[in-house]
C-alpha positions in Angstrom: 126.3 113.1 137.0 123.5 110.5 136.5 124.1 107.8 133.5 120.7 107.1 132.5 118.5 109.8 130.5 115.8 109.8 132.9 118.3 110.6 135.8 119.6 113.6 133.8 115.9 114.7 133.1 115.3 114.4 136.8 118.4 116.1 137.7 117.7 119.1 135.3 114.2 119.5 136.4 115.3 119.7 140.1 117.8 122.3 139.1 114.9 124.1 137.2 112.9 123.9 140.4 115.7 125.5 142.5 116.1 128.4 139.8 112.0 128.8 140.1 112.4 128.9 144.0 114.8 131.7 143.8 113.0 133.8 141.0 109.2 133.0 141.0 108.2 133.1 144.5 104.8 134.7 145.3 105.0 137.6 148.0 103.5 136.3 151.3 100.7 138.2 153.0 101.8 140.8 155.5 102.0 139.6 159.3 99.2 141.9 160.1 96.9 139.8 158.2 97.0 136.2 160.2 94.3 134.7 158.3 95.8 135.3 154.8 99.3 134.4 156.2 97.7 131.1 157.5 95.9 130.2 154.2 99.6 131.0 152.2 101.3 128.7 154.5 98.3 125.9 154.4 98.6 126.0 150.3 102.4 125.6 150.7 102.7 127.0 147.0 105.3 129.9 147.5 106.3 129.4 143.7 102.5 129.9 142.5 103.4 132.2 139.6 106.4 130.2 138.2 104.4 127.0 138.8 101.5 128.4 136.8 103.6 129.1 134.2 105.0 125.7 133.9 101.5 124.2 134.3 100.1 125.9 131.3 103.0 124.8 129.2 102.7 121.3 130.2 99.0 121.8 129.3 99.7 122.6 125.8 102.2 119.6 125.8 99.3 117.3 127.0 96.4 118.9 124.8 98.3 118.4 121.7 100.5 115.3 122.4 99.9 113.2 125.3 96.1 113.4 125.5 95.8 112.5 122.0 98.3 109.6 122.2 95.9 108.3 125.0 92.7 108.9 123.1 94.0 107.0 120.0 95.5 104.0 122.5 92.0 103.8 123.9 90.6 103.6 120.5 93.0 101.0 119.1 93.7 98.8 122.2 90.6 97.0 123.7 90.1 97.4 127.5 91.5 93.6 128.1 94.8 94.5 126.4 95.1 98.0 128.0 94.6 95.9 131.5 97.2 93.5 130.4 99.9 96.3 129.6 99.2 97.9 132.8 99.8 94.9 134.7 102.6 93.9 133.0 104.2 97.6 133.4 103.5 97.5 137.2 105.0 94.0 137.4 108.1 95.2 136.2 108.3 98.0 138.9 107.9 95.2 141.9 111.8 95.5 142.8 111.1 99.3 143.5 108.2 98.8 145.3 110.1 96.1 147.6 113.1 98.3 148.3 110.9 101.2 149.6 108.4 98.5 151.5 111.8 97.4 153.2 113.1 100.8 153.7 109.8 102.0 155.3 109.8 98.7 157.8 106.6 97.5 156.2 107.4 93.9 156.2 103.9 92.9 155.5 103.6 94.9 152.4 107.2 93.8 151.4 105.9 90.1 151.7 103.0 90.8 149.7 105.1 92.4 147.0 107.5 89.5 146.8 104.3 87.2 146.5 102.6 89.3 144.0 105.8 89.5 141.7 106.3 85.4 142.0 102.7 84.6 141.3 102.3 87.3 138.3 105.5 86.4 137.0 105.0 82.7 136.7 100.9 82.2 136.6 100.4 85.6 135.2 102.6 85.0 132.3 105.4 87.4 133.2 103.1 89.8 134.9 100.4 90.2 131.8 97.7 88.7 134.3 97.3 89.9 138.1 96.6 86.6 139.2 97.7 87.5 142.7 94.7 90.1 143.7 92.2 87.4 143.6 94.2 85.2 145.9 94.3 87.8 148.6 97.5 89.9 147.7 96.2 93.2 146.5 98.4 95.6 144.7 100.2 98.7 146.1 102.7 101.1 145.0 105.9 102.2 147.1 108.2 105.1 145.9 111.3 106.7 147.5 109.3 110.1 147.8 106.9 108.4 150.1 109.6 106.7 151.8 111.2 109.7 153.1 107.8 111.0 153.9 107.4 107.8 156.4 110.9 108.9 157.8 109.5 112.2 158.5 111.1 114.4 156.1 108.7 117.2 154.9 107.7 117.6 151.4 108.6 121.4 151.1 107.0 123.9 148.9 104.4 122.5 146.1 106.4 122.8 142.7 105.6 121.8 139.1 108.2 120.1 137.1 108.0 120.7 133.2 106.8 117.4 131.7 106.6 115.6 134.9 104.0 117.9 136.6 102.9 118.2 140.1 105.8 117.3 142.6 107.8 118.8 145.6 111.4 118.8 146.4 111.1 115.6 148.6 109.3 113.8 145.4 111.7 115.1 142.9 114.7 113.7 144.9 113.0 110.6 145.2 112.1 110.3 141.2 115.8 111.1 140.8 117.2 108.5 143.2 114.6 105.8 141.8 115.8 106.6 138.2 119.1 105.4 139.5 117.9 102.4 141.2 115.8 100.7 139.0 117.5 97.4 137.9 115.7 97.1 134.8 116.4 100.8 133.7 120.3 99.8 134.5 120.2 96.6 132.6 118.6 98.3 129.5 120.9 101.2 129.5 124.2 99.3 130.3 123.3 96.8 127.9 122.7 99.1 124.7 119.2 98.3 125.0 118.0 102.0 124.8 114.7 101.4 122.7 113.7 99.0 125.2 114.0 101.7 127.9 112.2 104.4 125.9 109.8 102.0 125.0 109.0 101.2 128.5 108.9 104.9 129.5 106.7 105.9 126.4 104.1 103.0 127.1 103.8 103.9 130.5 103.4 107.5 130.3 100.4 107.0 127.7 99.0 103.9 129.7 98.6 106.1 132.7 97.4 108.9 131.0 94.5 106.9 129.3 93.7 105.5 132.9 93.2 109.2 133.7 91.5 110.3 130.6 88.1 110.6 132.3 88.8 111.7 135.7 90.9 114.6 134.6 88.3 115.5 131.5 85.9 115.9 134.2 87.9 117.8 136.8 89.0 120.2 133.9 85.5 120.9 132.8 84.1 121.5 136.4 86.9 123.0 138.2 86.8 126.8 138.6 90.8 126.9 138.9 92.0 123.7 137.5 95.4 124.4 138.8 94.2 124.9 142.4 92.2 121.7 141.7 95.3 119.7 140.8 97.4 120.9 143.3 94.9 119.8 145.9 94.6 116.5 144.4 98.2 115.5 144.3 98.8 116.8 148.0 95.9 114.9 149.1 97.3 111.8 147.4 100.6 111.9 148.7 99.5 112.6 152.2 97.1 109.6 151.9 99.9 107.2 150.5 102.2 108.3 153.4 99.7 107.9 156.1 98.9 104.4 154.5 102.5 103.6 154.6 102.9 104.5 158.1 100.0 102.3 159.2 99.1 99.7 156.4 96.4 98.2 158.5 94.4 101.4 158.3 95.2 102.1 154.8 92.7 103.3 152.5 93.4 104.1 148.8 94.1 108.0 148.1 92.0 110.0 146.0 92.3 109.2 141.9 95.4 111.3 141.2 98.7 111.8 139.4 101.8 111.4 141.3 103.4 109.2 138.4 101.6 110.9 135.3 103.9 112.9 133.4 103.2 116.2 131.7 101.1 117.6 134.5 98.8 114.8 135.2 
């Protein structure tokens, strides 16, 4: 059984996804309708009825909690301060990025991660300033779901997790694994510094939600079907991240998205 709270949450969400898989599957089109069947398989969302219900519940949480917090955060903290917090939180994830860079055999990116962490933790005042980017070491993110994609493990069906939002079985397993592997989380949990653990998690959620306020508001306003738009965006983002990890020399940033944004972002 996972020992830290995030790991327990991720495990329960994975179990909930399995339950949804067993009870909430959409009926596939008949074999005599090949076009509809091909579209069904391309969308890769056999759990759509259950996913839409969870998506709707997540939207309620976002409307009444996360989005107001993000708006307040933007109002109270100036842009410079928000950038410093974002840089600091990103720097704390460097050990996870490095582990996945190595697991993906991306040794160039691993060197970049080490260089960024060393420069930003020292000259960048413990990661508050991203001094590595102007020095030719651009930022990137690596996670275990991405690593498994590089290894050739398929995404599986699209799922929407309560609170955590868009995912798939591969990325849910990756999230659970990382909740156990983060050395800082382990230190905070075993050292009895639970308030620091929850502060880091909460601040990260609000910071990430604030970063996507405008793009998500615009998407919700202009989309005929917000659920479908978010599903497409998530899958495009993850495919771009995995393709970029497979061939970093041809990497292009994925479309703005929400792979790590909680509560259906």
